[in-house]
C-alpha positions as CSV (number, residue, x, y, z in Angstrom):
1,M,0.1,-0.4,0.0
2,A,2.2,2.6,0.7
3,R,4.3,1.5,-2.6
4,Y,1.3,3.5,-4.1
5,V,1.1,6.3,-1.9
6,L,5.0,6.7,-3.1
7,L,4.6,5.7,-6.8
8,Q,1.2,8.6,-6.9
9,G,3.4,10.9,-6.0
10,S,6.1,10.0,-7.7
11,E,7.4,11.9,-10.7
12,H,6.3,10.8,-13.2
13,V,2.8,10.3,-12.4
14,S,2.6,13.3,-10.6
15,S,3.6,14.5,-14.9
16,A,1.5,12.4,-16.2
17,R,-1.9,13.3,-14.3
18,A,-0.6,17.2,-14.2
19,R,-0.6,16.8,-18.1
20,L,-3.8,15.2,-18.5
21,E,-5.6,17.2,-15.8
22,V,-4.4,20.2,-18.2
23,L,-6.0,19.0,-21.0
24,M,-9.8,17.8,-19.9
25,N,-9.8,21.6,-18.7
26,R,-8.8,23.0,-21.8
27,T,-11.9,25.4,-23.0
28,D,-12.5,23.4,-26.5
29,V,-12.7,20.4,-24.1
30,S,-15.2,21.9,-22.1
31,E,-16.8,22.6,-25.3
32,L,-17.2,19.7,-27.0
33,K,-20.5,17.7,-28.2
34,K,-21.4,14.4,-28.5
35,E,-20.1,14.8,-32.6
36,T,-16.5,16.4,-32.3
37,Y,-16.2,14.3,-29.1
38,G,-14.8,11.4,-31.0
39,P,-12.5,13.6,-34.0
40,F,-11.3,15.9,-31.1
41,F,-9.7,12.9,-28.8
42,E,-8.9,10.3,-32.3
43,N,-6.1,13.9,-32.8
44,L,-4.7,12.9,-29.4
45,I,-3.4,9.5,-30.4
46,N,-0.7,11.5,-32.6
47,D,0.6,13.6,-29.7
48,R,3.2,11.2,-28.3
49,E,3.5,13.6,-24.8
50,T,-0.8,13.0,-24.6
51,V,-0.8,9.1,-25.0
52,A,2.3,8.8,-23.2
53,A,0.8,10.5,-20.1
54,A,-2.6,9.0,-20.5
55,I,-0.4,5.1,-20.5
56,V,0.8,5.8,-17.5
57,E,-1.7,7.1,-15.5
58,L,-3.6,3.6,-17.0
59,K,-1.0,1.3,-15.2
60,F,-0.9,3.2,-12.3
61,F,-4.3,2.5,-11.6
62,D,-4.3,-0.5,-13.1
63,S,-1.1,-2.0,-11.0
64,L,-3.6,-0.4,-7.9
65,A,-6.6,-1.9,-9.0
66,M,-5.1,-5.4,-9.2
67,C,-3.5,-4.8,-5.6
68,V,-7.3,-4.0,-4.2
69,E,-8.8,-7.0,-5.4
70,S,-5.6,-9.4,-4.6
71,S,-6.4,-8.1,-1.4
72,R,-3.1,-7.2,-0.6
73,C,-4.3,-3.2,-0.4
74,S,-7.2,-2.3,1.5
75,K,-9.7,-0.6,-0.1
76,S,-10.7,1.2,3.2
77,S,-7.1,2.3,3.7
78,L,-6.3,3.4,0.1
79,A,-9.8,5.7,0.4
80,S,-8.5,7.2,3.2
81,T,-5.0,8.3,2.4
82,S,-6.1,9.1,-1.1
83,F,-8.5,11.6,0.5
84,L,-5.8,12.6,2.8
85,M,-3.6,13.5,0.1
86,R,-5.7,15.1,-1.5
87,K,-6.3,17.0,1.1
88,V,-3.2,18.2,1.6
89,S,-2.3,18.8,-1.9
90,C,-5.4,21.7,-1.8
91,K,-3.9,23.1,1.1
92,T,-0.3,23.6,-1.0
93,S,-1.8,24.1,-4.0
94,D,-5.3,25.5,-5.3
95,H,-3.9,23.3,-8.9
96,F,-5.3,20.4,-7.4
97,C,-8.5,21.6,-5.8
């Protein structure tokens, strides 16, 4: 469990998450409609950095899910740890809130 707490705060996972957060908060993303959603995200497949960030994020959560499903990680501990980390982040940076 502690491994995932450390990994969540690691530079490469944090960087990937920040990149994806910036992408999803862009004005053109918030203006997407049912008809434009697919083509917009199809174009992102050519952006290597965005794809790499998505893969890092997916690998992190896949690994975490396997840990929980195998009962090596506690769901309740994970939930409280994630909540606490988010609460600390909110106090230190408005960017995460």
